[in-house]
C-alpha positions in Angstrom: 103.7 -112.8 -89.0 104.4 -109.9 -87.0 107.0 -110.8 -84.8 106.3 -108.2 -82.3 102.6 -109.6 -81.4 102.5 -113.0 -82.6 105.9 -114.8 -82.8 108.2 -115.8 -79.8 110.9 -113.2 -79.9 114.4 -114.2 -78.9 116.7 -111.2 -77.9 120.4 -111.1 -78.7 121.7 -110.1 -75.2 119.7 -106.9 -74.2 118.5 -105.8 -77.8 115.4 -104.0 -76.5 113.9 -100.4 -76.9 113.8 -100.3 -72.9 117.5 -100.1 -72.7 117.7 -96.8 -74.1 116.1 -94.7 -71.6 112.9 -92.9 -70.6 110.8 -92.6 -73.8 107.2 -92.6 -74.0 105.2 -94.2 -76.7 102.6 -91.7 -77.9 99.2 -93.2 -79.1 97.4 -92.0 -82.0 94.5 -90.1 -80.8 92.6 -87.1 -81.4 91.6 -86.3 -77.8 91.8 -82.7 -76.6 93.0 -82.2 -73.0 92.3 -78.6 -71.8 92.5 -75.3 -73.5 91.7 -75.3 -77.3 94.6 -74.2 -79.4 94.3 -70.9 -81.5 96.0 -69.9 -84.7 98.1 -66.8 -85.4 96.2 -64.1 -87.5 99.1 -63.5 -89.7 102.9 -63.5 -90.5 105.0 -61.2 -88.6 107.5 -59.3 -90.7 109.8 -56.9 -89.1 113.3 -55.1 -89.8 115.0 -53.7 -86.7 117.9 -51.3 -87.3 121.0 -50.8 -85.4 124.0 -52.6 -84.7 122.5 -54.4 -81.4 119.9 -56.1 -83.7 122.2 -58.9 -84.5 122.3 -60.0 -80.8 120.9 -63.2 -79.1 120.9 -63.9 -75.5 120.3 -67.0 -73.4 119.9 -67.6 -69.7 118.9 -70.5 -67.3 117.5 -70.1 -63.6 116.7 -72.7 -60.9 114.9 -72.8 -57.8 111.6 -73.9 -56.4 110.0 -70.5 -56.8 109.5 -69.9 -60.6 109.7 -66.1 -60.3 113.0 -66.5 -58.5 114.2 -68.8 -61.5 113.0 -66.7 -64.1 114.8 -63.5 -62.7 117.9 -65.5 -62.7 117.5 -66.7 -66.0 116.8 -63.3 -67.3 119.6 -61.4 -65.4 121.8 -60.9 -68.4 119.3 -60.1 -71.0 119.8 -56.3 -72.3 116.6 -54.6 -72.9 113.6 -56.1 -74.7 111.9 -55.9 -78.1 113.1 -59.4 -79.3 111.7 -61.0 -82.6 111.7 -64.5 -81.4 111.9 -66.1 -77.8 112.0 -69.7 -76.8 111.1 -70.6 -73.4 111.5 -74.0 -71.7 110.2 -74.8 -68.3 110.3 -78.0 -66.1 107.3 -79.6 -65.2 107.7 -78.5 -61.6 106.2 -75.1 -62.5 103.3 -76.4 -64.4 100.5 -74.7 -62.2 102.3 -71.4 -62.7 102.7 -71.7 -66.6 100.2 -68.8 -67.4 102.0 -66.5 -64.8 105.5 -67.5 -66.1 104.7 -66.9 -69.9 103.1 -63.6 -69.0 106.1 -62.6 -67.0 108.6 -63.3 -69.9 106.2 -61.5 -72.4 106.0 -58.5 -70.1 110.0 -58.5 -69.5 111.2 -59.2 -73.2 108.1 -57.9 -75.1 108.9 -60.6 -77.9 106.9 -60.6 -81.3 106.6 -64.4 -81.0 107.1 -66.8 -77.9 107.4 -70.5 -78.4 108.2 -73.4 -76.3 107.0 -76.3 -74.2 107.3 -78.0 -70.8 110.2 -80.3 -70.4 111.4 -83.1 -68.0 114.8 -81.1 -67.9 116.0 -78.1 -69.6 119.4 -77.2 -71.4 121.2 -73.9 -71.6 124.4 -72.4 -72.8 127.0 -75.2 -71.4 124.4 -76.5 -69.0 121.7 -79.3 -68.6 119.2 -79.4 -65.8 117.7 -82.6 -65.3 114.8 -83.6 -62.9 115.0 -80.1 -61.0 112.9 -77.0 -61.2 114.6 -75.0 -63.8 113.7 -72.4 -66.9 115.7 -71.9 -69.8 115.3 -68.8 -72.2 116.7 -68.1 -75.6 115.9 -64.6 -77.3 116.9 -63.7 -80.8 116.3 -60.4 -82.6 116.6 -61.9 -86.3 116.5 -58.5 -88.1 114.6 -59.0 -91.4 112.9 -62.2 -90.5 109.5 -63.4 -91.1 107.7 -65.3 -88.5 104.6 -67.4 -88.7 103.4 -69.0 -85.5 100.4 -71.3 -85.4 98.7 -74.0 -83.4 97.4 -77.2 -84.8 95.2 -79.9 -83.4 95.1 -83.6 -84.4 91.6 -83.2 -85.8 93.0 -80.3 -88.0 96.0 -82.2 -89.1 93.7 -85.0 -90.3 92.1 -82.6 -92.6 95.3 -81.8 -94.5 94.9 -84.2 -97.3 97.0 -82.5 -99.9 99.8 -79.9 -100.1 97.4 -77.6 -101.5 95.2 -78.0 -98.3 98.1 -77.8 -96.0 99.4 -74.4 -97.6 95.8 -73.0 -97.5 95.3 -73.9 -93.9 98.8 -72.5 -92.8 98.3 -69.6 -95.0 101.9 -69.5 -96.4 103.4 -69.9 -99.8 106.3 -72.5 -99.9 108.5 -69.6 -101.3 108.0 -67.6 -98.0 109.4 -70.3 -95.8 113.1 -71.3 -95.0 112.5 -73.7 -92.1 110.0 -74.7 -89.6 110.2 -75.1 -85.7 107.7 -77.4 -84.1 106.7 -78.6 -80.4 104.1 -81.1 -80.1 102.5 -83.0 -77.4 103.1 -86.8 -77.9 99.8 -88.2 -76.4 97.5 -86.2 -78.6 99.3 -85.4 -81.8 100.6 -87.5 -84.7 104.1 -85.9 -85.3 104.9 -88.3 -87.9 101.9 -87.4 -90.0 102.7 -83.8 -89.6 106.2 -84.2 -91.1 104.5 -86.1 -94.1 102.3 -83.2 -94.7 104.7 -80.5 -94.4 107.2 -82.4 -96.5 104.5 -82.6 -99.1 103.6 -78.9 -99.2 107.0 -77.4 -98.5 109.5 -80.0 -99.9 113.2 -79.8 -98.8 112.5 -77.5 -95.7 114.0 -78.5 -92.4 111.7 -79.2 -89.7 113.4 -79.0 -86.1 112.1 -79.1 -82.7 110.7 -82.0 -80.3 107.9 -83.7 -78.5 107.5 -81.9 -75.1 108.0 -83.9 -71.9 107.1 -83.8 -68.3 107.7 -85.7 -65.1 108.4 -89.4 -65.3 105.5 -91.4 -65.7 103.1 -88.3 -66.3 101.1 -88.6 -69.8 100.6 -84.9 -70.2 102.6 -82.0 -71.4 102.2 -78.2 -72.2 103.1 -76.2 -75.3 103.8 -72.4 -75.2 102.7 -69.9 -77.8 102.9 -66.2 -76.7 101.1 -66.1 -73.3 98.9 -69.3 -73.9 99.6 -72.6 -72.2 98.3 -75.5 -74.5 97.7 -78.9 -73.5 97.2 -80.6 -76.8 98.2 -80.7 -80.5 101.2 -78.9 -81.8 102.7 -75.3 -81.8 104.6 -74.4 -85.3 106.6 -71.5 -86.4 107.4 -70.9 -90.0 110.7 -69.0 -90.4 111.4 -67.2 -93.6 112.7 -63.9 -94.7 116.2 -63.1 -93.9 116.9 -66.1 -91.6 117.1 -69.8 -92.1 118.0 -72.7 -89.8 121.1 -75.0 -90.3 120.2 -78.4 -88.9 122.3 -81.0 -87.1 120.9 -84.1 -86.3 123.2 -86.6 -84.3 121.7 -90.0 -83.8 124.4 -91.4 -81.7 125.3 -94.5 -83.5 128.2 -96.0 -85.2 128.1 -98.3 -88.0 129.5 -102.0 -87.7 130.3 -104.5 -90.4 129.2 -103.8 -94.0 126.3 -102.6 -95.7 123.5 -104.9 -97.0 120.7 -104.9 -99.5 117.3 -105.9 -98.1 115.9 -108.7 -100.3 113.0 -109.9 -98.2 110.8 -107.8 -96.0 107.2 -108.0 -94.6 105.9 -105.0 -92.6 108.5 -104.5 -89.8 110.5 -107.6 -90.4 113.8 -108.0 -92.3 113.4 -111.5 -93.6 116.7 -111.6 -95.8 119.8 -109.6 -96.6 121.6 -110.2 -99.9 119.6 -113.3 -100.3 120.5 -114.7 -97.0 118.5 -115.1 -93.9 118.7 -111.5 -92.0 119.6 -113.3 -88.6 122.5 -115.3 -90.2 124.0 -112.0 -91.5 123.5 -110.3 -88.0 125.2 -113.3 -86.2 128.2 -113.3 -88.8 128.6 -109.4 -88.5 128.8 -109.9 -84.8 131.2 -112.8 -85.0 133.4 -110.8 -87.1 133.9 -108.0 -84.8 137.0 -107.6 -82.5 136.1 -108.8 -78.9 135.9 -105.5 -77.5 133.3 -104.3 -79.9 131.3 -107.6 -79.5 130.7 -106.8 -76.1 129.5 -103.3 -76.9 127.3 -104.3 -79.8 125.6 -107.2 -77.8 124.1 -104.7 -75.3 123.2 -101.8 -77.8 122.3 -103.1 -81.5 120.4 -101.1 -83.9 119.6 -101.0 -87.6 120.6 -98.1 -89.9 118.5 -97.7 -93.0 120.1 -95.7 -95.8 117.9 -92.6 -96.8 119.6 -92.7 -100.4 120.7 -96.4 -101.4 122.2 -95.0 -104.6 125.2 -93.4 -103.1 128.5 -94.7 -103.7 129.8 -94.9 -100.2 128.0 -94.7 -96.8 129.2 -92.8 -93.7 127.5 -91.6 -90.4 124.6 -89.4 -91.1 123.4 -91.4 -94.2 121.3 -93.6 -92.1 118.0 -93.4 -90.3 118.8 -95.2 -87.1 115.8 -97.5 -85.7 115.8 -100.1 -82.9 116.3 -103.8 -83.5 113.3 -104.9 -81.6 114.1 -108.8 -81.6 114.7 -111.9 -83.7 112.8 -115.1 -84.6 115.1 -118.0 -84.8 112.8 -120.4 -87.0 112.4 -117.8 -89.8 115.7 -116.2 -89.5 114.1 -112.7 -89.6 114.7 -109.4 -87.7 112.2 -107.2 -86.3 113.1 -103.5 -86.2 111.3 -100.1 -85.4 110.5 -99.2 -89.0 109.1 -100.4 -92.2 112.1 -101.8 -94.4 111.5 -102.3 -97.9 113.2 -104.6 -100.5 116.1 -102.9 -102.2 116.8 -100.7 -99.2 120.4 -100.7 -98.1 121.0 -101.1 -94.4 123.8 -101.6 -91.9 124.0 -102.6 -88.3 124.7 -99.8 -85.8 125.7 -99.9 -82.2 124.8 -96.9 -79.8 126.4 -96.2 -76.3 128.0 -93.3 -74.7 131.2 -93.5 -76.6 129.5 -93.8 -80.2 127.0 -91.1 -79.4 129.7 -88.8 -77.9 132.1 -89.3 -80.9 129.2 -88.7 -83.6 128.1 -85.4 -81.8 131.8 -84.3 -81.8 132.4 -85.1 -85.3 129.1 -83.5 -86.5 129.6 -80.2 -84.5 133.3 -80.0 -85.9 131.6 -80.4 -89.5 129.1 -77.6 -88.7 131.9 -75.4 -87.6 133.6 -75.8 -90.9 130.5 -75.2 -92.8 129.9 -71.6 -91.0 133.4 -70.6 -91.3 134.2 -67.1 -90.1 130.2 -66.5 -89.9 129.1 -68.1 -86.8 125.3 -68.7 -85.9 123.2 -66.3 -84.1 122.0 -68.8 -81.6 121.1 -72.6 -81.1 117.9 -74.5 -80.1 119.0 -77.7 -78.6 116.4 -80.8 -78.5 118.0 -83.8 -76.9 116.3 -87.1 -76.1 115.3 -87.8 -72.4 117.3 -90.9 -72.8 120.6 -89.2 -73.1 122.0 -86.9 -70.4 123.3 -88.5 -67.1 121.6 -91.8 -68.1 123.6 -92.3 -71.0 127.0 -90.4 -70.4 127.2 -91.0 -66.7 127.8 -87.2 -66.3 125.9 -84.0 -66.6 125.8 -81.5 -69.4 127.3 -83.7 -72.0 125.5 -82.4 -75.3 125.5 -78.7 -74.0 129.3 -78.8 -73.1 129.8 -80.2 -76.6 128.3 -77.3 -78.3 130.1 -75.0 -75.9 133.4 -76.5 -76.7 133.0 -76.1 -80.5 131.2 -72.8 -80.6 132.0 -71.0 -77.2 129.5 -68.9 -75.6 126.9 -69.3 -78.3 123.5 -68.5 -76.8 121.5 -71.7 -76.5 118.4 -73.1 -75.1 116.4 -76.2 -75.1 115.0 -79.3 -73.5 115.0 -83.1 -73.0 112.3 -84.4 -75.3 109.9 -87.3 -75.7 111.2 -87.4 -79.3 113.2 -85.1 -81.4 112.6 -83.7 -84.8 115.1 -83.0 -87.7 116.3 -84.0 -91.1 118.6 -86.8 -92.3 119.8 -86.3 -95.8 117.1 -83.8 -96.6 114.0 -85.7 -95.2 112.6 -85.1 -91.7 111.8 -87.6 -89.1 111.0 -88.1 -85.6 114.0 -89.5 -83.9 114.8 -91.2 -80.5 118.1 -91.0 -78.4 119.1 -88.1 -80.5 120.4 -84.5 -80.2 118.7 -82.2 -82.6 120.2 -78.9 -82.8 119.0 -75.9 -84.8 121.4 -73.1 -85.6 120.1 -69.8 -86.5 122.1 -68.3 -89.6 121.4 -65.7 -92.1 119.7 -66.8 -95.2 121.9 -65.3 -97.4 
């Protein structure tokens, strides 16, 4: 029985997906809205000389007039001739996207420009939600190989094998270090794309997000060079001398102990450790301190271990998915995933405190990984359910990045879904901060 459609669902306090913000469910459809996407004619390889080539710069601009906002965003940009430029513009400028992209290309002369529309945009130490704004990140990336392309849903459905995927894209697996993807959530199956890229280019991180727009608007815009695109996805294969160090903060804190799934049916967990799953959940809640019980009753989730053969599980080992509801008669739990028998799970909570602490810890860990060689820049994709709505104050994720890495050039947006790897496997996430650091491949 599918508990979401056929059973009477009893909620534990407010265990609902709606609790967590403004996400939009994307239907699986092949509809094309407007401009037909196009493919790049080939990879771009370049090697710029000189000390200034290692620079990156970012800027944010606001205002009802997009020209004024863009001038403000580009004020501190020294010169032009960048290898890769990311641009994110709020939905308020939708009618001017063609002119806006042309102006960015004319000012910065990038080899590749990638980005999308956003419900809000993110810059270095700043987040602008629900107001007209533009965020731009320009990277020189000497020695990089860039392969931009577009992909429609119908084209995606023809990628029936790893060989077919590589043939369509035209890049050997040895020539790619990472992928950046922005997709329209209403016309494109991002989960299917991640599966195709994972099979064709195993072990490579895929970062980025699903574009967003104004509240209730079921249409977004993608950017590739000078073309605004209203459906499908835009991709960038990054190779050569540069790679991406991904950070995915799902904003959750584990509670109780880990359990092995002993019974499952579609999206239902029937039993854990040979006991009804609901019984285990209630026992876990009962054993928590009172203060933690109150937090957990409002924000319960389930973490599914990516690798159940680990001796010890910590934050970052789990894929976090919503606890959708419970069925008292059967003692089963409905979750936003397809659990399997033998999989390790642990209940989780997500709230402002848990999300803030996890991001802080993960940024500190990344700082230790970089040592005395900081990244060149950062691409920040945060869920539109984070921001002020979650933390109660603006600029949370951007300021966390600033505190750890100083004035690291950064740009991004508030997404309808975030892309990034957990324990080496790429997923579409919700309520997550996915950060891509650009670092030398060596």
